[in-house]
Each structure stands twice: as structure tokens, then as C-alpha cells.
BAFI-3210 file (N, C-alpha, C; in Angstrom, 3 decimals, decimal comma, padded with zeros to 6 digits):
// residues 203
n [1|2|3|4|5|6|7|8|9|10|11|12|13|14|15|16|17|18|19|20|21|22|23|24|25|26|27|28|29|30|31|32|33|34|35|36|37|38|39|40|41|42|43|44|45|46|47|48|49|50|51|52|53|54|55|56|57|58|59|60|61|62|63|64|65|66|67|68|69|70|71|72|73|74|75|76|77|78|79|80|81|82|83|84|85|86|87|88|89|90|91|92|93|94|95|96|97|98|99|100|101|102|103|104|105|106|107|108|109|110|111|112|113|114|115|116|117|118|119|120|121|122|123|124|125|126|127|128|129|130|131|132|133|134|135|136|137|138|139|140|141|142|143|144|145|146|147|148|149|150|151|152|153|154|155|156|157|158|159|160|161|162|163|164|165|166|167|168|169|170|171|172|173|174|175|176|177|178|179|180|181|182|183|184|185|186|187|188|189|190|191|192|193|194|195|196|197|198|199|200|201|202|203]
n.u [143,042|142,872|140,579|138,865|138,288|137,051|134,607|133,186|133,022|131,538|129,333|128,506|128,167|125,737|124,217|123,953|122,778|120,125|119,268|119,021|116,984|114,716|114,317|113,705|111,299|109,491|109,260|108,316|105,961|104,673|103,967|102,282|099,972|099,561|097,861|097,434|099,801|100,174|098,799|100,208|101,512|103,017|102,008|101,266|103,394|104,882|103,023|102,559|100,729|099,600|099,910|098,033|095,516|096,105|095,935|094,868|095,888|094,032|093,062|092,427|090,924|090,078|087,400|086,620|084,623|085,676|084,945|085,311|086,558|086,899|088,718|086,818|084,512|084,260|084,221|082,911|083,161|085,819|088,784|091,064|093,773|095,321|098,339|099,396|101,090|100,965|103,396|104,675|106,424|106,196|103,363|101,968|102,172|100,672|098,252|096,106|095,480|094,575|092,248|090,794|090,858|088,657|086,646|086,106|085,765|084,313|081,952|079,467|080,950|083,620|085,902|088,333|090,341|092,070|094,450|095,734|098,617|099,356|100,525|099,634|096,860|093,030|092,955|095,236|095,244|092,769|093,379|095,503|094,212|091,945|093,693|094,813|092,370|090,869|087,743|086,619|087,628|087,332|088,261|090,632|092,325|095,098|096,716|098,014|099,849|099,822|098,786|100,700|102,631|101,804|101,422|103,933|105,161|107,628|107,912|106,575|104,625|102,328|100,469|097,734|095,615|092,600|090,350|086,557|086,529|088,392|090,899|094,425|095,115|096,849|100,055|101,435|104,303|105,654|104,929|102,179|100,336|097,358|094,843|095,273|094,932|095,971|095,819|093,164|092,333|093,371|092,365|089,439|089,520|090,092|087,944|085,847|086,868|086,437|083,804|083,082|084,165|082,458|079,949|080,484|080,370|078,073|076,930]
n.v [170,493|170,392|172,054|170,571|168,409|169,755|170,596|168,268|167,346|169,078|168,489|165,739|166,171|167,824|166,119|164,024|165,332|166,269|163,466|162,490|164,508|163,864|161,347|161,610|163,000|161,284|159,498|161,181|161,938|159,264|158,896|161,045|161,640|162,029|160,751|158,169|157,334|156,391|154,192|152,198|150,238|147,659|144,558|145,388|147,372|147,552|148,339|150,357|153,641|155,482|158,802|159,739|158,019|155,169|154,212|150,719|148,398|146,661|143,477|139,948|136,939|133,589|132,028|129,246|127,898|128,391|130,453|133,801|136,440|139,863|142,896|144,831|143,739|143,780|146,261|149,167|148,388|148,072|146,210|143,712|142,687|139,977|139,119|135,686|132,248|128,839|127,569|129,456|129,875|131,971|132,890|130,759|130,281|132,878|132,381|131,180|133,492|135,253|134,284|134,022|136,998|137,501|136,032|137,593|140,496|140,640|141,711|144,164|146,181|145,150|143,228|140,025|139,366|136,956|136,232|133,691|132,832|130,699|128,423|126,123|126,263|125,942|123,417|122,904|124,885|124,572|122,296|122,829|124,730|123,119|121,633|123,232|124,002|126,345|127,962|130,354|131,834|132,620|131,036|132,142|132,383|133,471|131,966|132,999|134,872|137,209|139,578|140,141|141,023|143,247|144,830|145,072|143,514|141,883|139,656|137,305|136,857|139,847|142,551|144,773|147,353|148,306|151,116|151,842|152,493|151,033|151,439|151,795|152,232|151,814|149,618|146,314|144,801|141,406|139,187|138,988|138,880|138,960|138,971|140,071|142,623|145,139|145,137|144,882|147,230|149,089|148,587|149,073|151,898|152,761|152,406|153,858|156,361|156,715|156,757|158,856|161,290|160,931|161,488|164,186|165,217|165,221|166,938]
n.w [020,094|022,729|023,052|021,750|023,038|025,378|024,185|023,965|026,395|027,204|025,732|026,630|029,211|029,278|028,088|029,813|031,682|030,547|030,226|032,868|033,402|031,920|032,907|035,433|034,937|033,968|035,873|038,127|036,745|036,631|039,093|039,910|041,290|044,665|046,248|044,894|044,732|047,427|047,488|046,113|047,529|049,755|048,768|046,215|045,783|043,480|041,416|039,180|038,521|035,594|034,552|032,711|031,163|029,009|025,602|025,163|023,139|020,708|020,915|020,372|021,776|022,692|024,520|026,865|025,359|022,862|021,333|019,701|021,325|022,200|023,929|024,033|024,349|027,077|027,966|030,001|032,563|035,239|034,510|035,249|033,861|033,209|032,148|031,378|031,636|031,538|031,859|033,056|035,969|038,280|037,578|037,681|040,651|041,436|040,198|041,919|043,641|042,079|041,565|044,036|044,464|042,289|043,171|045,312|044,402|041,992|039,785|038,646|038,361|038,197|036,893|036,519|034,048|033,133|030,980|029,134|027,406|026,114|023,662|023,368|023,668|024,769|026,191|027,817|029,500|030,597|032,048|033,786|035,568|036,670|038,085|040,141|041,123|040,719|040,935|040,055|037,834|034,609|031,438|029,142|026,251|024,430|022,039|020,015|021,301|020,698|022,087|024,347|022,533|021,467|023,664|024,028|026,126|028,062|029,944|031,876|034,782|033,255|034,410|033,644|034,438|033,558|032,687|032,572|030,037|028,424|028,331|029,563|032,961|034,773|035,774|036,656|036,778|036,883|039,728|042,167|045,167|044,743|045,992|048,153|050,981|050,276|047,384|047,222|048,180|046,370|044,013|044,685|045,379|043,009|041,647|043,155|042,956|040,613|040,046|041,820|039,928|038,036|039,138|040,105|037,309|036,359|037,881]
ca.u [142,976|142,097|139,302|137,772|137,862|136,139|133,241|132,744|132,656|130,428|128,049|128,268|127,613|124,563|123,629|123,532|121,561|118,920|118,714|118,325|115,705|113,773|114,107|112,876|109,846|108,984|108,696|107,496|104,774|103,855|103,320|101,790|098,776|100,099|096,858|097,609|101,310|100,091|098,079|101,199|102,569|102,805|101,853|101,021|104,391|105,604|102,005|102,573|099,680|100,010|099,450|096,896|094,945|096,659|095,114|094,894|096,002|092,858|093,572|091,483|091,070|088,963|086,934|086,405|083,954|086,069|084,082|086,533|085,974|087,877|088,411|085,874|083,259|084,385|084,089|081,790|083,495|087,072|089,534|092,399|094,082|096,638|099,072|100,330|101,175|100,978|104,976|105,469|106,264|105,469|102,226|101,352|101,901|099,721|096,785|095,160|095,270|093,632|091,113|090,312|090,255|087,718|085,460|086,130|085,426|083,949|080,678|079,261|081,801|085,089|086,305|089,517|090,569|093,451|094,517|096,837|099,459|099,760|100,315|098,846|095,403|092,516|093,123|096,371|094,938|091,907|094,054|096,197|093,259|091,450|094,676|094,881|090,923|090,013|086,326|086,020|088,276|086,851|089,343|090,486|093,117|095,523|097,344|099,197|100,810|099,903|098,259|101,718|103,577|101,242|101,565|105,483|105,513|109,075|108,106|105,248|103,057|102,354|099,139|097,244|094,240|091,680|089,052|085,616|086,767|089,244|092,225|095,219|095,399|098,143|100,616|102,292|104,950|105,775|103,648|101,485|099,035|096,048|093,792|095,542|094,274|096,619|095,198|091,656|092,135|093,621|091,078|088,303|089,760|090,179|086,514|085,467|087,362|085,795|082,468|082,988|084,239|080,990|078,699|080,769|080,522|076,814|076,469]
ca.v [169,243|170,532|172,547|169,587|167,788|170,528|170,545|166,843|166,909|169,801|167,707|164,629|166,710|168,455|164,818|163,518|166,356|166,019|162,054|162,375|165,360|162,992|160,100|162,225|163,528|160,094|158,842|161,868|161,629|158,070|159,177|162,346|161,874|161,455|159,611|156,942|156,640|155,862|152,714|151,275|149,857|146,222|143,689|146,497|148,427|147,424|148,800|151,889|154,489|156,411|160,296|159,799|156,711|155,018|153,375|149,565|147,828|145,814|142,035|138,971|135,917|132,729|131,478|127,798|127,230|128,262|131,865|134,805|137,687|141,267|143,613|145,862|143,097|144,095|147,627|149,402|147,974|148,165|145,006|143,600|141,732|139,300|138,041|134,349|131,052|127,547|127,330|130,306|129,612|133,346|132,861|129,602|130,624|133,702|132,339|131,008|134,510|136,110|133,496|134,404|138,296|137,266|135,951|138,895|141,730|140,700|142,357|144,888|147,473|144,842|141,553|139,811|138,711|135,940|135,944|132,677|132,946|129,296|128,042|124,560|126,496|125,849|122,187|122,670|125,793|123,815|121,249|123,225|125,425|121,994|120,908|124,247|124,171|127,307|128,336|131,766|132,591|132,173|130,829|132,874|132,083|133,846|131,268|133,520|135,520|138,700|140,649|140,338|141,423|144,210|145,329|145,364|142,539|141,453|138,820|137,050|137,660|141,104|142,763|146,007|147,617|149,064|151,678|151,425|152,986|150,127|152,331|151,152|153,129|151,083|148,075|145,889|143,655|140,406|138,455|139,527|138,387|139,772|138,890|140,884|143,919|146,046|144,981|145,171|148,655|149,795|148,593|149,740|153,378|153,410|152,261|154,783|157,601|156,952|157,050|160,181|162,037|160,917|162,241|165,486|165,584|164,977|168,299]
ca.w [020,594|024,232|022,910|021,173|024,330|026,043|023,494|023,798|027,634|027,580|025,199|027,462|030,400|028,894|027,445|031,269|032,250|029,703|030,345|034,546|033,397|031,276|033,605|036,666|034,480|033,732|037,232|038,605|035,942|037,256|040,547|039,917|042,163|045,779|046,877|043,949|045,201|048,558|047,179|045,715|048,785|050,171|047,373|045,291|045,636|041,995|040,663|038,565|037,894|034,676|034,891|032,182|030,471|027,833|024,799|025,009|021,802|020,564|020,782|020,234|022,200|022,743|025,580|026,887|024,380|021,329|020,939|019,737|022,101|022,556|025,288|023,684|025,234|028,597|028,351|031,240|034,012|035,383|034,088|035,792|032,675|033,702|031,074|032,087|030,846|032,585|031,853|033,907|037,602|039,167|036,982|038,324|042,220|041,644|040,025|042,923|044,496|041,224|041,669|045,054|044,058|041,291|044,129|046,323|044,047|040,679|039,798|037,706|038,211|037,928|036,746|036,475|032,683|033,116|029,461|029,027|026,152|025,878|022,408|023,051|023,606|025,952|026,892|028,696|030,571|031,826|032,966|034,945|036,467|037,601|039,138|041,450|041,687|040,732|040,658|039,826|036,859|033,182|030,891|028,140|025,769|023,330|021,678|019,206|022,151|020,018|023,093|025,200|021,735|021,362|024,784|024,733|027,462|028,037|030,801|032,379|034,419|033,337|034,567|033,422|035,027|032,270|033,002|031,775|028,658|027,898|028,631|030,569|033,898|035,712|035,273|037,591|036,067|038,029|040,476|043,253|045,953|044,346|046,998|049,581|051,224|049,469|045,990|046,999|048,390|045,419|043,056|045,356|045,338|041,694|041,045|044,083|042,503|039,130|040,670|042,184|039,120|037,109|039,734|039,778|035,904|036,028|038,422]
c.u [142,146|140,783|138,259|137,115|136,864|134,672|132,334|132,422|131,730|128,981|127,616|127,584|125,919|123,552|122,882|122,580|120,321|118,164|118,324|116,880|114,581|113,442|113,154|111,248|109,137|108,306|107,851|105,842|103,793|103,285|102,936|100,734|099,189|099,294|097,102|098,730|101,007|099,173|099,319|102,208|101,903|103,021|101,392|102,269|105,002|104,431|102,281|101,356|100,376|099,336|098,254|096,562|095,778|095,874|095,646|094,768|094,674|093,538|092,550|091,729|089,892|088,715|087,159|085,738|084,360|085,667|085,392|085,699|087,120|087,747|087,492|084,726|083,252|084,219|082,749|081,963|085,352|087,582|090,788|092,722|095,480|096,929|099,994|100,150|101,351|102,507|105,515|105,374|105,666|103,936|101,354|100,839|100,842|098,369|095,613|094,643|094,526|092,489|090,229|089,792|089,160|086,595|085,123|085,180|084,753|082,590|080,553|080,446|083,484|085,001|087,706|089,708|091,966|093,493|096,057|097,434|099,987|099,524|099,520|097,103|094,580|092,854|094,119|095,968|093,698|092,055|094,587|095,212|092,384|092,370|094,682|093,527|090,201|088,665|085,751|086,353|087,762|088,260|089,234|092,072|093,850|096,434|098,510|100,099|100,418|099,713|099,579|102,775|103,162|101,512|103,184|105,932|106,942|109,149|106,816|105,618|103,250|101,045|098,773|095,841|093,458|090,681|087,973|085,384|087,256|090,236|093,037|095,497|096,412|098,561|101,323|103,047|105,710|104,480|103,231|100,580|097,929|095,170|094,159|094,986|094,704|095,917|093,803|091,404|092,397|092,850|089,702|088,416|089,776|088,659|085,613|085,632|086,673|084,356|082,354|083,136|083,316|080,055|079,293|080,368|079,106|076,065|077,024]
c.v [169,587|171,187|171,778|168,739|168,356|170,322|169,357|166,781|167,808|169,213|166,618|165,102|167,045|166,999|164,009|164,097|165,849|164,401|162,001|163,487|164,617|161,771|160,560|162,623|162,462|159,594|159,994|161,844|160,432|158,306|160,750|162,567|161,115|160,653|158,269|156,190|156,000|154,501|151,756|150,855|148,266|145,406|144,280|147,487|148,612|147,864|150,313|152,519|155,192|157,617|160,419|158,364|156,639|154,186|151,821|148,886|146,615|144,659|141,103|137,697|134,792|132,321|129,965|127,227|127,647|129,854|132,996|136,077|138,638|141,933|144,526|145,083|143,145|145,366|148,086|149,033|147,744|146,513|144,732|142,343|141,393|138,474|137,126|133,596|129,722|127,379|128,231|129,963|130,693|133,129|131,903|129,590|131,619|133,374|132,036|132,222|135,429|135,225|134,108|136,176|138,558|136,991|137,018|140,011|141,783|141,057|143,057|146,038|146,786|143,429|141,075|138,902|137,971|135,329|134,957|132,903|131,528|128,760|126,698|124,848|125,819|124,582|122,176|123,752|125,108|122,888|121,655|123,945|124,511|121,559|121,767|124,219|125,572|127,403|129,317|132,555|132,025|131,747|131,428|132,607|132,810|133,204|131,745|134,544|137,228|139,867|140,886|141,007|142,802|145,417|145,638|144,431|142,003|140,365|138,658|136,884|139,030|141,627|144,143|146,045|148,535|149,709|151,382|151,676|151,945|150,707|151,573|152,658|152,821|150,032|147,601|144,703|142,752|140,004|139,263|138,759|139,210|139,678|139,407|142,028|144,996|146,214|145,350|146,526|149,446|149,864|149,298|151,116|153,547|153,322|153,688|156,081|158,246|157,300|158,767|161,467|162,040|161,510|163,829|166,079|165,739|166,316|169,585]
c.w [022,078|023,981|022,171|022,311|025,054|025,456|023,772|025,252|027,835|026,890|026,201|028,540|030,375|028,450|029,035|031,774|031,813|030,241|031,648|034,111|033,224|032,364|034,888|036,260|034,386|035,132|037,867|037,959|036,428|038,306|040,877|041,107|043,515|046,589|046,167|044,511|046,530|048,575|046,721|046,709|049,070|049,108|046,329|045,198|044,357|041,204|040,273|037,837|036,679|034,944|033,942|031,377|029,357|027,019|025,017|023,920|021,869|020,746|021,018|020,887|022,209|024,085|025,631|025,640|022,846|020,731|020,928|020,251|021,938|023,713|025,442|024,363|026,459|028,974|029,383|032,406|034,006|034,946|034,408|034,472|032,990|032,625|031,750|031,012|031,733|032,662|032,862|035,542|038,209|038,834|037,797|039,852|042,317|041,347|041,039|043,760|043,481|041,369|042,920|044,793|043,209|042,413|045,011|045,801|042,656|040,818|038,643|037,222|037,801|037,528|036,452|035,119|032,580|031,778|029,240|027,350|025,770|024,571|022,259|023,222|024,978|026,915|027,980|029,892|031,427|032,640|034,298|035,927|037,342|038,626|040,308|042,238|041,831|040,139|039,966|038,379|035,544|032,538|029,623|027,669|024,248|022,803|021,023|019,954|021,631|021,067|024,132|024,116|021,691|022,332|025,068|025,761|027,219|028,997|031,156|033,790|034,356|033,643|034,443|034,079|033,834|033,086|032,472|030,663|027,762|027,902|029,882|031,718|034,786|035,336|036,570|036,532|037,103|038,710|041,630|043,719|045,722|045,169|048,375|049,715|050,529|048,093|045,995|047,433|047,276|043,908|043,500|045,175|044,227|041,357|041,992|043,388|041,102|039,058|040,895|041,071|038,054|037,953|039,817|038,415|035,943|036,942|037,973]
res [m|k|h|g|h|t|i|r|g|s|l|a|m|w|g|a|i|l|a|l|t|g|f|l|a|i|h|a|s|a|l|a|d|p|a|q|s|e|l|s|v|g|q|m|q|n|f|t|f|f|d|a|p|k|p|m|p|e|v|s|f|i|d|s|d|g|r|e|l|g|l|g|d|f|r|g|k|f|v|l|v|n|l|w|a|t|w|c|g|p|c|r|r|e|m|p|s|l|d|r|l|q|a|r|l|s|g|s|d|f|t|v|l|a|l|s|q|d|r|k|g|v|a|i|v|e|k|f|l|a|q|i|g|t|r|n|l|a|i|y|v|d|s|s|a|r|s|a|r|r|l|g|v|i|g|l|p|t|t|v|l|l|d|r|q|g|q|i|i|g|r|l|i|g|s|a|e|w|d|s|d|e|a|a|r|l|i|k|s|v|i|q|d|s|e|r|q|s|a|y|a|r|h]
***
């Protein structure tokens, strides 16, 4: 009987060691690049860089005119995809900062895609954005909320940063001040690093 307890105890100990090893490996992998970890500070302290780009599930949604679009329509630039809803308090509070970020950084290299998960569709999103006075964000709605399910989102807001190929390079769960200096520095750094890598590959 004592021998059986010893075996079970050894198995439990090795199980705990393996679990801890896996946990540390995951977190070390997420912060493998010290330069990237230095960007996850302040308002971006909850932003996690992945060690390698991850495939983004293809999702479809509509714009304010009812046209169906997909993330493939945005390839060629970095895209900050923010999954939100008008009934989500933290989402409502951070939306003005996303609007200001779009005004500050949008261009040929970058855009903000605020993707509403509201089941009531475009009308309720238009009403809310008009109330808070956004001027720079386009309206995109996934009333089926498939995008959230395919990404495994367990709460809103959740934001992912896509590279020019449409792959996920990082994620932030929860709200943030997206017009903060930390957010701008992170996004600019990612874009500049990509440009350096492209220039190096050409030579």
C-alpha cells in the first residue's frame, strides 16, 4: 500500500513539474524578443506578442452600406482588429481612444478595424458612434458574432494586431487607451521592424 502511494506521489510530482515547464515555456515564448517585451508597458502592459505569427480565422462582416467584407480585403497593411459591442461597458469607454488612434496613425501602413458583435446590426452601432462623436472609424458589424467564436474570445473587448499578410502577431484582452503614447510606440515599432526586415530581404 505504501508502495502504491509512493508511485502516485511520484507521478503527481512529475505531472506538476511538466505543467510548470509547459507554463514557463509558453510565457517565455510569448516574450521571446526582449525588444518586444519592452513595448508591453503602461497602457500596453497586457499586450502579448506571439513568438510567431498565427493564422487569423477568416471572418466576414458588413460595412455601413451593407456590403460584405472579409479580413482579406485589408491585407497589405497592419490592422488592429477590435472586437466590441455597444452593450459592453469597457468597449464603450475605449472606443473614443480607438477613434483618436485611427486619426493619428491610419494610412497606407495601418488601420483600425472596430468590429461590432451587436446582433441588432448596423443601426445600433451607427447610433452609438454618433452619440460619442467618432469621426474616423468606419462601421463594421458581425451580427452573427462568428468572429469572436472563431478567435476563441471569452470576453469583450479583445483586440488583435494583424501583420500585412493577415496573421495575428499579438493580442490584448480587455480595454486600453489606444491613443496613448505607449500604444502608438508599439504600433510604429512593429511597422518599422517589418520595413527593416523587408529591406534586409531585398539585399
